[in-house]
All heavy atoms as an XYZ file, in Angstrom:
902
protein
N     110.364    127.183     89.557
C     111.016    126.119     90.310
C     111.936    125.309     89.298
O     112.465    124.233     89.765
C     109.949    125.162     90.856
C     109.258    125.798     92.011
S     108.329    124.547     92.867
C     107.130    125.533     93.621
N     112.052    125.806     88.153
C     112.963    125.057     87.221
C     114.331    124.868     87.843
O     114.891    125.757     88.434
C     113.094    125.962     85.963
C     113.378    125.203     84.727
C     113.316    126.156     83.535
C     113.044    125.414     82.315
N     112.939    126.276     81.160
N     114.841    123.657     87.760
C     116.074    123.192     88.224
C     116.238    123.152     89.792
O     117.294    122.940     90.295
C     117.236    124.043     87.621
C     117.331    123.915     86.121
C     118.580    124.557     85.553
N     118.793    125.895     86.028
C     118.754    126.978     85.270
N     118.382    126.930     83.987
N     119.041    128.131     85.815
N     115.154    123.344     90.477
C     115.165    123.237     91.969
C     115.112    121.771     92.347
O     114.402    121.020     91.827
C     114.012    124.005     92.622
S     114.130    125.711     92.525
N     115.903    121.347     93.354
C     115.902    120.054     93.857
C     115.006    119.922     95.076
O     114.583    118.804     95.449
N     114.778    121.037     95.793
C     113.972    120.994     97.001
C     113.245    122.310     97.173
O     113.643    123.342     96.699
N     112.134    122.169     97.868
C     111.290    123.299     98.112
C     110.851    123.367     99.559
O     110.389    122.306    100.108
C     110.003    123.284     97.227
C     109.050    124.492     97.563
C     110.402    123.383     95.766
N     111.012    124.528    100.228
C     110.427    124.733    101.533
C     109.122    125.498    101.558
O     109.175    126.641    100.961
C     111.476    125.432    102.394
C     112.631    124.652    102.849
C     113.749    124.534    101.980
C     112.637    123.990    104.049
C     114.883    123.800    102.345
C     113.751    123.294    104.427
C     114.854    123.178    103.532
N     108.066    124.967    102.074
C     106.829    125.709    102.156
C     106.590    126.045    103.652
O     106.399    125.247    104.425
C     105.657    124.865    101.617
C     104.282    125.449    101.779
N     104.059    126.840    101.772
C     103.081    124.943    101.897
C     102.790    127.117    101.906
N     102.171    125.980    102.018
N     106.726    127.345    103.917
C     106.827    127.748    105.370
C     105.732    128.818    105.781
O     105.819    129.308    106.835
C     108.248    128.294    105.553
C     109.280    127.297    105.375
S     111.004    127.900    105.266
C     111.099    129.075    106.560
N     104.798    129.059    104.936
C     103.843    130.133    105.254
C     102.391    129.664    104.999
O     102.154    128.868    104.107
C     104.169    131.363    104.543
N     101.526    130.230    105.746
C     100.107    129.947    105.521
C      99.326    131.220    106.054
O      99.821    131.814    107.038
C      99.566    128.677    106.194
O      98.311    128.333    105.711
C      99.653    128.761    107.691
N      98.234    131.555    105.475
C      97.442    132.715    106.000
C      96.933    132.360    107.382
O      96.431    131.304    107.623
C      96.295    132.841    104.988
C      96.619    131.994    103.829
C      97.610    130.993    104.244
N      97.012    133.300    108.206
C      96.458    133.193    109.617
C      95.643    134.452    109.915
O      96.253    135.545    109.867
C      97.554    133.054    110.704
C      98.389    131.817    110.459
S      97.554    130.288    110.739
C      97.390    130.269    112.514
N      94.392    134.279    110.227
C      93.590    135.426    110.584
C      92.446    134.971    111.447
O      91.431    134.447    111.014
C      92.990    136.147    109.306
C      92.203    137.362    109.681
O      91.922    137.636    110.831
O      91.805    138.108    108.742
N      92.685    135.042    112.793
C      91.693    134.522    113.667
C      90.510    135.472    113.845
O      89.530    135.128    114.517
C      92.332    134.343    115.149
C      93.342    133.237    115.058
C      94.746    133.546    115.212
C      93.025    131.900    114.913
C      95.709    132.551    115.173
C      93.948    130.888    114.896
C      95.311    131.235    115.023
N      90.559    136.651    113.270
C      89.377    137.579    113.383
C      88.719    137.762    111.999
O      87.903    138.680    111.764
C      90.000    138.922    113.807
C      90.839    138.741    115.004
C      90.404    139.562    116.213
O      89.636    140.495    116.037
O      90.944    139.216    117.297
N      88.948    136.818    111.076
C      88.386    136.900    109.769
C      86.817    136.855    109.889
O      86.272    136.053    110.614
C      88.880    135.816    108.867
O      88.171    135.798    107.639
N      86.153    137.663    109.007
C      84.732    137.609    108.912
C      84.295    136.421    108.004
O      83.148    136.005    108.106
C      84.173    138.913    108.336
C      84.283    140.042    109.324
O      84.215    139.803    110.567
N      84.621    141.230    108.813
N      85.193    135.979    107.107
C      84.908    134.874    106.221
C      86.122    133.976    106.170
O      86.818    133.959    105.182
C      84.598    135.451    104.841
C      84.010    134.399    103.857
O      83.994    133.176    104.266
O      83.625    134.760    102.764
N      86.303    133.158    107.225
C      87.568    132.307    107.245
C      87.608    131.365    106.057
O      88.693    131.033    105.642
C      87.435    131.529    108.622
C      86.091    131.842    109.110
C      85.470    133.011    108.400
N      86.479    130.872    105.600
C      86.509    129.902    104.450
C      87.215    130.614    103.256
O      88.070    129.992    102.656
C      85.078    129.533    104.053
C      85.034    128.445    102.944
C      85.497    127.070    103.467
O      85.301    126.722    104.621
O      85.991    126.353    102.642
N      86.825    131.852    102.908
C      87.330    132.478    101.773
C      88.701    133.132    101.965
O      89.541    133.188    101.121
C      86.390    133.634    101.263
C      85.109    133.014    100.705
C      85.242    132.714     99.249
C      83.921    132.289     98.660
N      83.989    131.188     97.801
N      88.900    133.673    103.151
C      90.124    134.462    103.482
C      91.240    133.629    104.015
O      92.427    134.021    103.950
C      89.736    135.551    104.427
C      88.787    136.586    103.896
C      88.287    137.568    104.910
O      88.792    137.574    106.077
O      87.490    138.472    104.567
N      90.994    132.443    104.625
C      92.030    131.686    105.181
C      92.121    130.243    104.701
O      93.155    129.830    104.131
C      91.872    131.654    106.761
C      93.021    130.773    107.359
C      91.932    133.015    107.317
N      90.997    129.513    104.731
C      90.999    128.117    104.349
C      91.246    127.895    102.867
O      92.194    127.066    102.559
C      89.696    127.418    104.811
C      89.548    127.570    106.298
C      89.616    125.969    104.357
C      88.192    127.259    106.925
N      90.483    128.508    102.056
C      90.687    128.263    100.541
C      92.033    128.692    100.137
O      92.753    127.924     99.386
C      89.643    129.035     99.825
C      88.283    128.354     99.936
C      87.172    129.085     99.200
O      87.480    129.996     98.357
O      85.995    128.674     99.369
N      92.646    129.865    100.545
C      93.932    130.224    100.060
C      95.025    129.191    100.629
O      95.994    128.948     99.935
C      94.234    131.626    100.645
C      92.879    132.190    100.889
C      91.976    130.981    101.230
N      94.803    128.765    101.775
C      95.838    127.804    102.401
C      95.837    126.494    101.572
O      96.934    126.024    101.193
C      95.471    127.512    103.860
O      95.528    128.781    104.569
C      96.383    126.562    104.494
N      94.660    125.936    101.377
C      94.622    124.615    100.632
C      95.034    124.852     99.200
O      95.841    124.093     98.613
C      93.212    124.045    100.687
C      93.055    122.849     99.776
C      92.890    123.699    102.111
N      94.576    125.877     98.507
C      94.953    126.151     97.114
C      96.453    126.461     97.007
O      97.125    126.035     96.040
C      94.088    127.263     96.533
C      94.432    127.502     95.037
C      94.392    126.288     94.207
O      93.560    125.334     94.371
O      95.301    126.165     93.296
N      96.974    127.169     98.004
C      98.472    127.434     97.983
C      99.249    126.175     98.064
O     100.264    125.977     97.313
N      98.831    125.205     98.891
C      99.523    123.941     98.989
C      99.462    123.155     97.671
O     100.447    122.698     97.123
C      98.962    123.090    100.120
C      99.469    121.628    100.113
S     101.294    121.421    100.197
C     101.561    121.689    101.870
N      98.246    123.139     97.068
C      98.013    122.363     95.812
C      98.810    123.037     94.703
O      99.394    122.346     93.818
C      96.602    122.255     95.532
C      95.753    121.354     96.449
C      94.268    121.434     96.156
C      96.278    119.917     96.435
N      98.856    124.338     94.640
C      99.589    125.093     93.688
C     101.147    124.752     93.743
O     101.764    124.552     92.701
C      99.442    126.569     93.768
O     100.153    127.293     92.884
N     101.674    124.666     94.959
C     103.013    124.334     95.137
C     103.253    122.936     94.716
O     104.297    122.586     93.925
C     103.462    124.581     96.599
C     103.518    126.033     96.956
C     104.819    123.816     96.869
C     103.677    126.300     98.399
N     102.381    122.016     94.979
C     102.525    120.590     94.606
C     102.504    120.477     93.026
O     103.318    119.751     92.466
C     101.391    119.712     95.145
C     101.523    119.479     96.666
C     100.234    118.895     97.229
C     102.704    118.650     97.017
N     101.569    121.185     92.408
C     101.541    121.142     90.927
C     102.794    121.757     90.300
O     103.335    121.161     89.327
C     100.270    121.934     90.473
C      98.957    121.246     90.723
C      97.776    121.905     90.012
N      97.519    123.207     90.584
C      96.707    123.523     91.498
N      95.933    122.539     92.001
N      96.512    124.730     91.889
N     103.260    122.816     90.880
C     104.532    123.452     90.343
C     105.727    122.527     90.519
O     106.589    122.374     89.636
C     104.785    124.771     91.118
O     103.755    125.701     90.744
N     105.785    121.801     91.720
C     106.918    120.871     91.865
C     106.788    119.725     90.875
O     107.843    119.349     90.268
C     106.799    120.313     93.268
S     107.249    121.430     94.562
N     105.601    119.306     90.533
C     105.362    118.236     89.577
C     105.780    118.649     88.156
O     106.439    117.915     87.448
N     105.438    119.926     87.778
C     105.861    120.424     86.449
C     107.349    120.568     86.312
O     107.875    120.389     85.251
C     105.182    121.799     86.238
C     103.729    121.739     85.811
C     103.253    123.137     85.584
C     101.634    123.139     85.503
N     101.154    124.506     85.449
N     108.010    120.985     87.395
C     109.377    121.176     87.349
C     110.193    119.901     86.998
O     111.272    119.915     86.381
C     109.957    121.803     88.673
N     109.717    118.754     87.499
C     110.331    117.443     87.242
C     111.717    117.312     87.868
O     112.388    116.275     87.697
C     110.361    117.090     85.804
C     108.974    117.049     85.173
C     108.943    116.290     83.878
C     107.673    116.399     83.085
N     106.444    115.942     83.770
N     112.152    118.291     88.626
C     113.480    118.203     89.249
C     113.365    118.173     90.771
O     114.363    117.868     91.430
C     114.370    119.380     88.833
O     113.660    120.596     89.199
C     114.602    119.338     87.336
N     112.240    118.534     91.347
C     112.053    118.587     92.768
C     112.051    117.221     93.366
O     111.154    116.383     93.022
C     110.809    119.398     93.168
C     110.579    119.411     94.697
C     110.860    120.858     92.594
N     112.942    116.977     94.233
C     113.003    115.641     94.907
C     112.367    115.653     96.290
O     112.023    114.587     96.801
C     114.512    115.207     95.039
C     115.241    115.171     93.770
C     114.802    114.027     92.869
C     115.596    113.981     91.574
N     114.869    113.730     90.462
N     112.237    116.826     96.883
C     111.726    116.886     98.304
C     111.011    118.213     98.435
O     111.531    119.290     98.142
C     112.900    116.760     99.287
C     112.513    116.664    100.706
C     112.071    115.172    101.023
C     112.702    114.726    102.281
N     112.241    113.443    102.644
N     109.859    118.110     99.097
C     109.067    119.261     99.486
C     108.979    119.218    101.029
O     108.438    118.235    101.570
C     107.663    119.304     98.910
C     106.684    120.302     99.482
C     107.149    121.743     99.312
C     105.297    120.107     98.907
N     109.513    120.238    101.702
C     109.480    120.269    103.142
C     108.350    121.248    103.503
O     108.420    122.432    103.158
C     110.780    120.742    103.764
C     111.996    119.930    103.260
C     110.725    120.791    105.257
C     111.893    118.544    103.615
N     107.278    120.764    104.184
C     106.173    121.545    104.583
C     106.275    121.800    106.097
O     106.059    120.911    106.827
C     104.906    120.831    104.243
C     103.646    121.446    104.557
C     103.558    122.878    104.540
C     102.503    120.775    104.858
C     102.334    123.537    104.896
C     101.252    121.396    105.176
C     101.245    122.740    105.145
N     106.812    122.946    106.488
C     107.011    123.254    107.896
C     105.629    123.753    108.445
O     105.363    124.875    108.567
C     108.034    124.345    108.136
O     107.699    125.455    107.368
C     109.390    123.788    107.730
N     104.864    122.766    108.789
C     103.474    123.053    109.238
C     103.540    123.189    110.762
O     104.500    122.863    111.425
C     102.621    121.824    108.849
C     101.135    122.237    108.848
O     100.738    123.169    109.469
N     100.338    121.436    108.108
N     102.437    123.641    111.276
C     102.182    123.824    112.711
C     101.987    122.477    113.417
O     101.465    121.563    112.719
C     100.973    124.733    112.904
O     100.506    124.606    114.235
N     102.386    122.447    114.628
C     102.032    121.226    115.441
C     100.552    121.090    115.483
O     100.019    120.020    115.811
C     102.638    121.325    116.830
N      99.805    122.073    115.174
C      98.398    122.049    115.155
C      97.795    121.074    114.228
O      96.650    120.698    114.299
N      98.575    120.587    113.293
C      98.083    119.536    112.382
C      97.807    118.242    113.109
O      97.134    117.400    112.619
C      99.136    119.288    111.275
O      99.288    120.386    110.502
N      98.494    118.039    114.243
C      98.285    116.766    114.917
C      97.803    116.840    116.313
O      97.374    115.917    116.864
C      99.561    115.971    114.868
C     100.857    116.601    115.371
C     101.093    116.120    116.811
C     101.986    116.162    114.516
N      97.811    118.003    116.977
C      97.510    117.987    118.377
C      96.442    119.035    118.849
O      96.361    119.332    120.071
C      98.775    118.134    119.278
C      99.300    119.542    119.257
O      98.884    120.394    118.408
N     100.227    119.866    120.100
N      95.592    119.542    117.929
C      94.579    120.437    118.328
C      93.351    119.617    118.626
O      92.720    119.101    117.696
C      94.326    121.532    117.304
C      93.132    122.411    117.658
C      95.533    122.338    117.003
N      93.071    119.508    119.912
C      91.850    118.724    120.336
C      91.597    119.177    121.716
O      92.412    119.801    122.417
C      92.082    117.255    120.218
C      93.408    116.815    120.877
C      93.836    115.477    120.271
O      93.054    114.799    119.647
O      94.978    115.102    120.640
N      90.397    118.888    122.202
C      90.017    119.314    123.514
C      90.866    118.727    124.646
O      91.213    119.343    125.588
C      88.485    118.940    123.748
C      87.898    119.656    124.981
C      86.458    119.535    125.024
O      85.798    118.965    124.069
O      85.835    119.945    126.028
N      91.204    117.399    124.454
C      92.050    116.750    125.492
C      93.332    116.259    124.810
O      93.249    115.354    123.885
C      91.276    115.535    126.119
C      89.995    115.963    126.782
N      89.912    116.780    127.790
C      88.699    115.852    126.283
C      88.673    117.022    128.137
N      87.885    116.525    127.188
N      94.441    116.694    125.290
C      95.790    116.337    124.634
C      96.107    114.871    125.041
O      95.765    114.397    126.102
C      96.902    117.253    125.226
C      96.685    118.690    124.826
C      96.879    118.917    123.326
O      98.033    118.750    122.884
N      95.879    119.315    122.631
N      96.728    114.183    124.070
C      97.225    112.826    124.327
C      98.675    112.901    124.862
O      99.381    113.881    124.622
C      97.254    112.042    122.998
C      95.909    111.902    122.326
C      96.079    111.216    120.975
C      94.797    111.292    120.202
N      94.873    110.999    118.811
N      99.115    111.878    125.545
C     100.455    111.824    125.993
C     101.561    111.781    124.885
O     102.671    112.159    125.074
C     100.486    110.658    126.995
C      99.403    109.807    126.557
C      98.348    110.655    125.958
N     101.164    111.038    123.803
C     102.124    110.744    122.734
C     101.424    110.989    121.418
O     100.267    110.532    121.250
C     102.655    109.308    122.776
C     103.593    109.050    121.680
C     103.351    109.141    124.120
N     102.169    111.547    120.383
C     101.628    111.729    119.057
C     102.572    111.047    118.042
O     103.799    111.092    118.325
C     101.469    113.200    118.708
C     100.399    113.884    119.516
C     100.638    114.451    120.761
C      99.051    113.911    119.063
C      99.707    115.057    121.496
C      98.098    114.478    119.861
C      98.355    115.079    121.005
O      97.352    115.709    121.755
N     102.106    110.610    116.955
C     102.955    110.015    115.897
C     102.428    110.319    114.555
O     101.438    111.221    114.421
C     103.090    108.551    116.098
C     101.822    107.738    115.965
O     100.907    108.204    115.328
O     101.788    106.627    116.495
N     102.878    109.730    113.471
C     102.443    110.046    112.178
C     101.009    109.655    111.860
O     100.458    110.144    110.814
C     103.427    109.433    111.084
C     103.325    107.851    111.068
C     104.200    107.194    112.099
O     104.954    107.909    112.864
O     104.145    105.950    112.163
N     100.336    108.930    112.730
C      98.981    108.622    112.543
C      98.007    109.584    113.216
O      96.886    109.524    113.075
C      98.641    107.161    112.990
O      98.825    107.127    114.413
C      99.548    106.157    112.304
N      98.636    110.475    113.958
C      97.786    111.398    114.729
C      97.378    112.595    113.897
O      98.131    113.159    113.080
C      98.635    111.991    115.911
O      99.096    110.938    116.734
N      96.061    112.939    114.028
C      95.518    114.114    113.378
C      94.743    114.896    114.338
O      94.069    114.265    115.293
C      94.614    113.743    112.233
C      95.410    113.190    111.005
C      95.597    111.940    110.716
C      96.045    113.997    110.033
N      96.328    111.821    109.563
C      96.612    113.046    109.130
C      96.186    115.333    109.792
C      97.342    113.449    108.061
C      96.959    115.724    108.724
C      97.523    114.865    107.809
N      94.736    116.185    114.267
C      93.866    117.044    115.120
C      92.394    116.719    114.910
O      92.031    116.145    113.841
C      94.172    118.487    114.850
O      95.409    118.859    115.242
N      91.565    116.980    115.904
C      90.187    116.698    115.895
C      89.499    117.861    115.028
O      89.375    118.960    115.425
C      89.606    116.804    117.314
C      88.143    116.565    117.428
O      87.436    116.581    116.406
O      87.686    116.387    118.545
N      89.101    117.426    113.775
C      88.575    118.375    112.822
C      87.251    118.995    113.411
O      86.980    120.244    113.139
C      88.243    117.772    111.490
C      89.451    117.782    110.506
C      89.008    117.030    109.277
C      89.895    119.118    110.219
N      86.373    118.321    114.127
C      85.221    118.837    114.667
C      85.551    120.037    115.642
O      84.944    121.100    115.605
C      84.283    117.853    115.328
C      83.700    116.873    114.338
O      83.467    117.262    113.164
O      83.440    115.739    114.760
N      86.530    119.774    116.465
C      86.982    120.753    117.425
C      87.591    122.000    116.690
O      87.236    123.105    117.026
C      87.981    120.143    118.371
C      88.509    121.103    119.408
C      87.727    121.440    120.519
C      89.756    121.636    119.303
C      88.146    122.370    121.449
C      90.237    122.546    120.287
C      89.448    122.853    121.308
N      88.377    121.679    115.692
C      88.986    122.802    114.940
C      87.963    123.656    114.226
O      88.047    124.825    114.215
C      89.984    122.196    113.897
C      91.264    121.714    114.655
C      90.407    123.214    112.823
C      92.202    120.885    113.771
N      87.011    123.026    113.570
C      85.918    123.748    112.898
C      85.156    124.683    113.947
O      84.828    125.760    113.622
C      84.921    122.816    112.206
C      85.396    122.366    110.837
C      85.601    121.093    110.530
C      85.571    123.298    109.795
C      85.970    120.645    109.288
C      85.960    122.884    108.518
C      86.110    121.507    108.322
O      86.542    121.181    107.034
N      84.956    124.068    115.113
C      84.220    124.881    116.123
C      85.041    126.097    116.534
O      84.412    127.106    116.940
C      83.907    123.997    117.313
O      85.061    123.820    118.207
N      86.295    126.063    116.419
C      87.164    127.242    116.723
C      87.614    128.051    115.516
O      88.321    128.954    115.652
C      88.459    126.722    117.458
C      88.119    125.967    118.709
C      87.422    126.722    119.758
C      87.142    125.966    120.999
N      86.213    126.568    121.901
N      87.110    127.594    114.315
C      87.467    128.301    113.074
C      88.977    128.399    112.799
O      89.449    129.478    112.412
C      86.816    129.707    113.065
C      85.378    129.705    113.116
C      84.754    131.110    113.080
C      83.242    131.103    113.195
N      82.755    132.376    113.292
N      89.660    127.284    112.920
C      91.064    127.320    112.730
C      91.483    126.013    111.944
O      92.067    125.129    112.398
C      91.831    127.305    114.033
C      91.106    126.766    115.225
S      91.868    126.937    116.862
C      93.431    126.100    116.690
N      91.051    125.973    110.665
C      91.208    124.736    109.869
C      92.231    124.796    108.760
O      92.558    123.822    108.198
C      89.841    124.444    109.202
O      89.472    125.500    108.398
C      88.758    124.117    110.176
N      92.757    126.013    108.395
C      93.516    126.080    107.169
C      94.704    125.151    107.088
O      94.874    124.430    106.096
N      95.551    125.065    108.153
C      96.792    124.293    107.981
C      96.502    122.770    107.869
O      97.148    122.097    107.175
C      97.717    124.675    109.054
C      97.337    124.172    110.430
C      97.620    122.857    110.973
C      96.497    124.729    111.441
N      97.111    122.733    112.202
C      96.405    123.870    112.515
C      95.949    125.957    111.544
C      95.626    124.193    113.651
C      95.217    126.266    112.576
C      95.114    125.404    113.662
N      95.568    122.332    108.705
C      95.328    120.864    108.648
C      94.644    120.462    107.341
O      94.927    119.412    106.806
C      94.489    120.365    109.867
C      94.580    118.828    109.931
C      93.089    120.857    109.822
C      94.166    118.258    111.260
N      93.769    121.330    106.775
C      93.179    120.918    105.443
C      94.259    120.989    104.392
O      94.172    120.189    103.443
C      92.023    121.927    105.218
C      90.821    121.756    106.123
C      89.741    122.742    105.789
C      90.258    120.319    106.112
N      95.246    121.903    104.547
C      96.315    121.859    103.534
C      97.116    120.619    103.644
O      97.497    120.020    102.640
C      97.243    123.128    103.782
N      97.379    120.135    104.847
C      98.145    118.894    105.057
C      97.336    117.721    104.517
O      97.896    116.827    103.840
C      98.446    118.693    106.547
C      99.114    117.380    106.806
C     100.456    117.207    106.125
O     101.112    118.166    105.730
O     100.864    116.036    106.007
N      96.063    117.715    104.718
C      95.233    116.624    104.243
C      95.153    116.648    102.717
O      95.195    115.635    102.011
C      93.832    116.626    104.864
C      93.844    116.096    106.300
C      92.493    115.920    106.835
C      92.573    115.291    108.198
N      92.724    113.882    108.277
N      95.105    117.824    102.126
C      95.103    118.035    100.642
C      96.439    117.436    100.078
O      96.397    116.802     99.067
C      94.880    119.512    100.285
N      97.511    117.749    100.789
C      98.864    117.173    100.309
C      98.806    115.694    100.324
O      99.189    114.997     99.404
C      99.944    117.675    101.279
C     101.299    117.161    100.899
C     102.320    117.435    101.920
C     102.084    116.479    103.051
N     103.226    116.139    103.835
N      98.227    115.057    101.400
C      98.213    113.616    101.489
C      97.292    112.985    100.384
O      97.697    112.012     99.773
C      97.668    113.165    102.828
C      98.616    113.555    104.030
C      99.864    112.781    103.955
O     100.115    111.894    103.240
N     100.757    113.162    104.906
N      96.175    113.648    100.128
C      95.254    113.144     99.099
C      95.930    113.252     97.689
O      95.828    112.404     96.878
C      93.915    113.973     99.076
C      93.068    113.605    100.324
C      91.946    114.526    100.479
O      91.657    115.409     99.544
O      91.275    114.489    101.515
N      96.657    114.442     97.420
C      97.330    114.598     96.189
C      98.362    113.527     96.015
O      98.491    112.957     94.955
C      97.963    116.006     96.224
C      98.713    116.337     94.972
C      98.176    116.942     93.798
C     100.078    116.152     94.637
N      99.109    117.107     92.851
C     100.300    116.620     93.298
C     101.138    115.599     95.310
C     101.492    116.562     92.741
C     102.387    115.531     94.710
C     102.566    116.043     93.417
N      99.063    113.237     97.043
C     100.132    112.157     97.038
C      99.497    110.850     96.657
O     100.086    110.107     95.825
C     100.836    112.138     98.416
C     102.182    111.579     98.476
C     102.719    111.749     99.929
C     103.531    110.521    100.167
N     104.190    110.598    101.448
N      98.372    110.496     97.263
C      97.724    109.258     96.890
C      97.192    109.250     95.484
O      97.372    108.189     94.794
C      96.539    109.015     97.859
C      96.957    108.677     99.304
C      95.853    108.595    100.241
O      94.755    109.086    100.026
N      96.106    108.033    101.425
N      96.622    110.323     94.970
C      96.117    110.377     93.614
C      97.282    110.204     92.594
O      97.096    109.584     91.575
C      95.454    111.719     93.336
C      94.209    111.915     93.968
C      93.626    113.326     93.869
O      94.265    114.184     93.330
N      92.395    113.520     94.479
N      98.445    110.744     92.929
C      99.619    110.626     92.061
C     100.345    109.302     92.231
O     101.351    109.062     91.624
C     100.585    111.804     92.235
C      99.949    113.183     92.003
C      99.600    113.308     90.526
C      99.062    114.709     90.282
N      98.616    114.847     88.857
N      99.886    108.550     93.148
C     100.470    107.166     93.569
C     101.952    107.385     93.965
O     102.798    106.566     93.561
C     100.364    106.216     92.391
C      98.833    105.823     92.189
C      98.743    104.681     91.142
N      97.341    104.308     90.973
C      96.513    104.742     90.058
N      96.942    105.628     89.218
N      95.322    104.312     90.022
N     102.206    108.379     94.721
C     103.552    108.537     95.230
C     103.747    107.708     96.488
O     102.988    108.041     97.480
C     103.797    110.066     95.496
C     103.704    110.845     94.277
C     105.208    110.270     96.215
C     103.768    112.395     94.436
N     104.562    106.766     96.459
C     104.712    105.860     97.632
C     106.026    106.206     98.397
O     106.181    105.878     99.547
C     104.784    104.383     97.146
O     105.815    104.233     96.218
C     103.424    103.966     96.612
N     106.957    106.939     97.784
C     108.104    107.295     98.476
C     107.743    108.566     99.345
O     106.664    108.896     99.460
C     109.246    107.708     97.529
O     108.854    108.792     96.706
N     108.770    109.141     99.998
C     108.489    110.257    100.886
C     109.045    111.543    100.386
O     109.920    112.077    101.092
C     108.987    109.909    102.278
O     108.613    108.571    102.555
C     108.368    110.805    103.337
N     108.692    112.068     99.195
C     109.274    113.263     98.754
C     108.587    114.475     99.432
O     109.017    115.574     99.308
C     108.893    113.299     97.294
C     107.693    112.504     97.169
C     107.738    111.459     98.218
N     107.564    114.167    100.198
C     106.819    115.248    100.838
C     106.916    114.977    102.349
O     106.663    113.868    102.854
C     105.336    115.237    100.488
C     105.062    115.268     98.948
C     103.582    115.011     98.654
C     105.483    116.613     98.433
N     107.231    115.979    103.153
C     107.450    115.865    104.528
C     106.793    116.912    105.353
O     106.758    118.076    104.948
C     108.971    115.782    104.882
N     106.256    116.516    106.515
C     105.633    117.426    107.447
C     106.513    117.604    108.655
O     106.961    116.580    109.214
C     104.266    116.938    107.850
C     103.600    117.514    109.080
C     103.158    118.963    108.719
C     102.401    116.783    109.527
N     106.902    118.814    108.928
C     107.708    119.042    110.124
C     107.019    120.078    111.001
O     107.102    121.272    110.731
C     109.131    119.555    109.765
C     109.957    118.476    109.090
C     110.121    118.511    107.771
C     110.494    117.507    109.839
C     110.800    117.452    107.084
C     111.218    116.490    109.204
C     111.345    116.497    107.838
O     112.014    115.433    107.246
N     106.280    119.703    112.028
C     105.614    120.623    112.866
C     106.626    121.512    113.646
O     107.710    120.985    114.025
C     104.804    119.741    113.914
C     104.685    118.464    113.217
C     105.931    118.305    112.398
N     106.328    122.765    113.820
C     107.184    123.654    114.452
C     106.713    123.892    115.881
O     105.617    123.794    116.171
C     107.291    125.020    113.758
C     107.769    124.996    112.353
C     107.738    126.364    111.738
C     109.239    124.514    112.336
């Protein structure tokens, strides 16, 4: 990522038939996000990380709301019951990383597709 000004993160493992979703989907998804964040930090030139995440980060729940905004998060209990947690845990890991690094600007963006 040397000399890169921006990074697009557009992929995540998806396997709805996994025998071990924790090891095969969730851990690689979260670790992949954290690895990208660490690499962006080391490069010292990255000004923006665009994370094209699924709308599932904010609207996976038993009953849909009429309106969603930046405070909306999918229902983790519902997601765990359906074994589909990777992308939202990656997004939450990104937010926690941002808080730990005391990043108050918005160099990290979530764009649900």
